[in-house]
C-alpha positions in Angstrom: 3.4 13.8 -28.3 1.1 12.3 -26.2 1.7 11.8 -22.3 2.0 8.5 -20.4 -0.3 9.8 -17.6 -3.2 7.6 -16.2 -6.6 8.8 -14.5 -7.2 7.4 -11.1 -10.8 6.7 -12.1 -11.7 2.6 -11.3 -9.1 1.4 -8.9 -10.5 -0.8 -5.3 -9.5 -2.6 -2.9 -11.3 -5.9 -1.9 -10.9 -7.6 1.4 -9.6 -5.5 4.4 -12.9 -2.9 3.6 -16.2 -5.4 3.4 -18.9 -2.4 2.0 -16.7 0.7 2.5 -16.3 3.1 -0.3 -12.9 3.3 -1.5 -11.8 6.2 -3.5 -7.6 5.9 -2.9 -5.1 3.9 -2.1 -1.3 3.8 -2.2 1.5 1.0 -1.4 5.3 1.4 -1.2 7.4 -1.4 -1.4 10.9 -1.5 0.2 13.8 -4.1 0.7 16.3 -3.6 3.2 19.7 -3.1 1.7 22.2 -4.1 4.5 26.1 -3.3 5.1 28.5 -5.4 3.0 31.8 -3.9 3.0 34.5 -4.8 3.3 38.8 -4.1 3.3 38.7 -4.9 -1.2 35.9 -2.3 -1.7 38.4 0.6 -1.9 36.9 2.4 0.4 33.3 2.4 -1.2 30.4 1.2 1.5 28.6 -2.5 -0.4 25.1 -3.5 0.5 23.2 -6.3 -0.6 19.4 -6.9 -0.9 18.2 -8.7 2.1 14.6 -8.6 3.2 11.3 -7.3 1.9 8.6 -6.0 2.8 5.5 -3.2 2.0 3.2 -0.7 3.2 0.7 1.5 2.8 -3.1 3.5 3.0 -6.4 3.9 1.7 -8.8 6.2 2.5 -12.6 5.4 2.5 -15.8 7.1 3.9 -18.7 5.7 4.9 -17.4 3.3 7.7 -14.5 2.1 9.5 -12.3 -1.3 9.9 -10.9 -2.2 12.7 -6.6 -1.7 13.9 -4.9 -4.7 14.4 -7.1 -6.7 11.6 -5.2 -9.8 9.5 -7.1 -9.6 6.4 -6.2 -10.8 2.7 -7.0 -7.5 0.5 -6.2 -7.5 -3.5 -5.3 -3.7 -4.4 -6.8 -3.5 -8.3 -6.3 -0.5 -10.9 -8.2 -1.0 -13.8 -6.3 1.8 -15.8 -3.0 0.0 -15.9 -4.6 -3.3 -17.6 -6.1 -5.1 -14.3 -2.3 -4.3 -12.5 -3.2 -6.2 -9.3 -1.2 -6.1 -6.3 -2.5 -8.7 -3.5 -1.5 -10.3 -0.4 -2.4 -10.8 3.5 -2.5 -6.6 5.5 -2.3 -5.9 9.1 -4.1 -2.3 9.8 -2.0 -0.8 12.0 -3.7 2.8 12.5 -7.2 4.5 11.2 -7.4 8.2 11.1 -10.6 9.7 11.1 -11.0 13.3 9.4 -14.1 15.3 10.2 -14.0 19.0 8.1 -17.0 21.3 8.4 -19.4 20.9 6.0 -17.1 18.2 4.2 -17.3 14.5 4.2 -15.9 12.0 6.8 -13.2 10.4 5.8 -11.1 7.0 7.3 -7.6 7.1 6.4 -6.3 3.4 7.1 -2.7 2.6 7.2 -1.6 -1.1 6.5 1.8 -2.9 6.6 1.8 -6.4 4.3 2.7 -9.9 6.1 4.2 -12.0 3.6 4.1 -13.1 0.3 2.8 -10.2 -2.0 1.6 -11.2 -5.6 2.0 -8.2 -8.4 1.0 -7.9 -11.7 
């Protein structure tokens, strides 16, 4: 039986990073499920879908972006048939890691603002 696992060897991020070398990215999409329980629910909680959003991070080497920067970004994974996620992001946090005898890395955390296009 073959596996459906994919190798992350050709992903990219454009827009947010300029000339940075990206080696990983992650996006988490969410939706607020708000309380909608009524007396007719027979004691079961009921929820309805409300506001959608997404956040994520990417790791780079070479240089850092700027906290508070608003940019249009495209996240691409060529292993999944050129699958992309794009939209406007705000970089909310940058963590710099400097290990002994290894490369310096920059972890950028961000939040999408507005519509996200995936496909």
